[in-house]
N, C-alpha and C positions, 0 to 999 in steps of 0.2 A: 251306668255308672251303679253298682248295686249299694243301696243304702240300707244297714243293718243296725237295729239298737240291741244293745245287751241289756236287759230288764229284768228287775224281781224286786219286789217291795221289800224282801227279807234281807236284811245287812249278814254278812257273813257268809253269802252263797258262793263269793268267787267271782262277782259281778265285775267289778274294776279289774281284777287279776285277768280275767277272760278278755275283754275289752283290749288291754294293752298288750297281751301276750298273743292273742289271735291276729291284731292288726300287725304286730311285729312278723308273726309267722306267714301271713300273706304277704308282706312286702319282699321276705326273701325269696318268695315264689314266684319274683318278677312281677307281681302287682303293685300298682301304685295306690297307696292306700293314706286316708285321712282320718285321722282318730279326733272325735270331737267331744272333749270333757263338759258333759252339762249337769255335773252334780256339783251343788256348790261346795260341798266337801274338798272339791278338788284332789281327791286321791290319784286319780290319772296322772294329773298334772305333777304333783307332788311326787309320785312314784317313778315319774320318768326324770326328776331332778329340772324341771324347767320352771323358770322365774320371768313373769313378763308384766309389765305395768296394764297392758289392755288384755282382755279376756273375752269369752262368747257374751258377757252380760253387755260390753260396749257395742255389740251386733244387734243382740236382740231389743235393749232398751231403747226408747224414743226420748228418754228425758236425761239420759247421760250428758255431762258436759264434753265427754271425750267418745263421742260417737264414732265407729270403727266400721269398715266393710270387713266381710270374714277373710278376705284374702291379706287384709293389714296385719292380721293377729297370729297367723300361721306361721308356727316354729318348725323347722325342719330338724329333725331326730337323725335320721339316718337315709340311706339310700332308699328312696321310694316310700319313706315312712315320714309323715307330716302329723302335726298336733293343733288342734286349736284349744288354748289353755282355759280354765276356769278360775273363779274365786269365790271367795265367802260371799261379796256382795251380789252373786248371782241369786241368792235365797230372798231377795226383794223382789226379785222379778214376778212372783205370784202376785202380791199385793198391786204390783204396777199395772199388770193386765187384768186385774179384778173385773172391772167395770168395761173394757174395751171388747169390741166385736171382732172376731175372727181371732180372739188371742190363742185358739189351740192350734192355728196355721203359722205361727211367727216364723218357726224354724223352717217350716215347709216353703214357705215365700224366700226366705233367704237361701237356702239351697237351689230352687228355681233359679234364680238369679244369679248365680254363682257360675262364673265361666272358669272350669279348670279340668285338667284332663287326669281323674281319678278312677281307677278302678272299683274300690269300695271307699264308702264312709262308712265309719264303726261309730256308734253314738255310745258314750257310757253313761247311762240314766241314773239318776238320784234314787236312793232306797224308799221311794215312796210312790204314790199314784194320783202326784198332782199335776200342775198345769205344766210342768217342764217335762213329765214323762208322757204325757197326752200330747204336748208337741212333739217329741221324738218319734213316738209311734205314728202320729199323722204324718210324717215325714217321712217314713220308713216303707220298703218294702217288703222287709222280712224283720222278724224279731228272733233272738234268741234268749232264752229264759234259762240260766244256770240254776240247777236245783240240786241241793244236797241229798245224798242218800238217808234221808231222815223224815221222819214223820211229819215235824212242824213245817218243812219246806213244802210238803203236797198241801198242806191245808191252806196255805197261803197263795198256792196257784191259782185257785179257783178265781180269786177276786180278780187276779191280772188278766184271765182270759174274760172274764166278764166287761173290763175295759175295752179290752179288744173287739169283743163283740158290739160294745156299745158305739164305738167309733166306728166302725163297719155300717151300723144301722142309722145313725143319726148323720155322719159325714160322708157317707158311699165310699168309705175307703176300706178296701178289704188287704189287710196285711197277713200273710203267711207267718207262722211260727213254729219254731222246733224247740224241745226241750234237751237240755244239755246236762248230764249228769257230772257233779264238781265235788271235789273233796272226797272221793271215794277212797275209803279205808279197806283193802283187800283182805286186812288181818282179822276184820270182824265179820262173823256169820251173820249179825244183824244187817250190815250193808248190803248183803247179796239178796236178804229177804226184801228191802226196801227197792233196791234194783230190779227185782222180779216183778214187784208191786207196779213200778214205774212203767216197765216195759209193756206190762198187762193192760194198763190204764191208758197209754198214750200211744203204743204201736208204732204206726208210721209217722208219727211226730216225734220221734227221738233221734238223735244223732246215733250213729253206729259206735263212733268214738266216746271215751269218758274220759275226765281229768281225773287221775288219783292223787292222792294226798302227796306233796312232795315240801320238804322244807325248802328246796332251793328256790322255791316259788316267792316264798317269804322274804329269804336272804336279798334275791334279787330287787324286790320292791325297796327294801329298806337300804340296798345300794344305790337307788334312782337309776334302776336299770331294768330293761325286760330280760326274760329268762333266756333268750338265743344270745344276748351280748355276755350274760351273767354265767351261765354253764348251759352250752348247746348239748353237751351230753348227758344231761340230767334226765329224769323220767318226765318231768314237767316239761321241757323243752320238747319231748317227742312227742307227748299227748296233745301240746297245741301245735305242732308241726302237723301231725296226722289230721288235726281236726281242720286246719287250713286246706289240707290236701282234700278233704272230704268235701267242704264247701266249693273248691274250685271244681271239683267234678259236676257241681250243680250249674256251671255257667254254659249259657249258649251262645256261641261265638259264631258269627257268620264266615264262611269260607271267605278267604280273600280273593279281592279281582286278580285276574292275571295281566300283566301288562308285557308289552315288547320291550325286549333290552334296548337302553336308549342309542347305542352305538349303531344296531341295524337300522332303526328308525331314521336316525340321522342321515345315514348314507342312502337310503332310499329317497329321502326328501331333498336333500341338498345337492343330489348329483345331477348334471344337466340330462333333458330327455335322450337327446341324441348319443350320450355316451353311454347308456344300459342297454341300447339295440344292438346286443352281440350275439354271435353264434351260440346255438342251443347248448352244444360241448363246454363252450367258455363260460357260460353263464352258468351251467351245472357246477364247475368247477370253482368257481368264485363263490357259489351259495353255501358249498360243502366247506369251503375255507373260513366263510364267514363264521357258519355254525360251528366250527370247530374252535373259534378265536372266542366268542360271545357266550356260549353254553359251556357249562362244565359237562365232564365226563360222568354218568350216572350209572351205577351197578343196582339190578333190581335184587332186592331181599326180602325173603319171606319170613315173617316172624309167625310163629305157632305156639299155641298154648292149648293143653288139656285140661278144661275146667267143666265139664258136663253138667254141673247144677247151677254154673252162673247165667244170670238173666242179660248181662251187659258187659262187655270187655273192651277197653281202650289200650293204646299202647301209645306212649307218649316219653319225651326225653328230649336230648339236646337238639335232634333233628326237627321238632316242633315247637321249641319254646316251651315244653311241658304242658301243652295246652291240651285240655280236653274239649274237643269238636266233633261235629260228623266226620271230617277227614281222619281223626285219628282214632274212630270205631272198628273194630274187627268183625271180622264176618265168620258166621259159626257154620260148619257142615258135618258130616257125620264124623269127621277125624277129629273135629276140636275147632278151636277159635284161630283163624288167620288174617294175615295182612298184608299185602304187596307195597314195598315202599321203593322209591329208585332215589338213592342216596349218593353224594359225592365222596369222594376219596376222603378218609379220615377217620376218626375216632370219636363214638358217640356212646354216651351213657342213656340208659333206656330203664323203664320200668313198665309193669302191667298195672291197670286199674279195674279189680274184678268187684263189681257192684260196689264201688266206691272205698274199696279197701286197695290200697298201695301195696305191690310186691315186686320183688326181682324175679329174674327169670329162672324158674326151678331147674332146666336143663342145661342153662350155662354155666359153666363152672367159673368164669372170668367175670370177677365183681370188684367193686372199688368202694371203700367206705366214703359216705360223702359227708357235710359238714354237720349233719344234724344226726349221727351215730346210727344212719341205716345203710343198707348197701345196695347200690345202682349196679344193674349189669352192664357188661362192657360189650361193644363191638368194633372191630375195626375193618375198614373197607380199602383194601390196597388198590393201586392204579393196575387197570388191565394191561 
């Protein structure tokens, strides 16, 4: 479970917009996501049109009359997408925790005892560097810092990074951080100047995807919806969908263990010993028949890509649930990148991931528009 905080003490940088729409974009990529609204202003809760009598305050507080567990307050929003709502009473938590030992680890302790099968927990932090933000950073593996392409956003960023370093030194908790450029207006020359400065300053700590100014993002929020539900073909939807894919490329998923088919196991175990002592030719015939029955017919397909400057290339698609791991990494030789896959009969959508950037197959003319305004390449495997 990857826990990611979205934080910046400067308001208006797209923090809540990023938390809501990134969580939604991860969920449509077959990842189970929990969005925690840790902002007393409850913008994520209101922006998703959620009303609840209980909030994250009832989980973190020890003096509330309505004490609750985290699983008690979770609201389901969509397939793979859940929310823990916030409320204005959360603003009293700093005073409540002021003299308590371990106050900076309250959220971490809550998540440590939380038994749920989420791939991602996204935390929307308040726009300050108070105890709630420190709790979020302490509980997280990573933080994303939304930064506008403006001078004032850069000046406030150093204070946040100081807090990250302080948590590392005082609490022995190292958290990775990456910068996300938001509210980028490509019509302004000034925006490109600031973007160049951000790239030069942060280099490897910067997402390759940026979030452009898009009125649809504000319209979606005012309608109590995330952008993929409001207008999945908008620029904002494409930006956050691409950001989610970039984050997914950083996953490290172990290869699944291989299990014998249940039918074959049952035949071997349940059959009396005297009945399996057969002539070799009969045993061979029965084995072949069993294999044909229990194993699908596979065809070896070689995928190739010419990308001489690429450092790392993956192939993902319907055949591997669009997951990026060691099994989907392509191999490079003098002719380019290649990957051999054994596929069953059927039709598959697929894409290449080149150094974190998703693209369709440039040499395959058969393509199909996906629900997010992008194109997937298609391949159909016919029975032999």
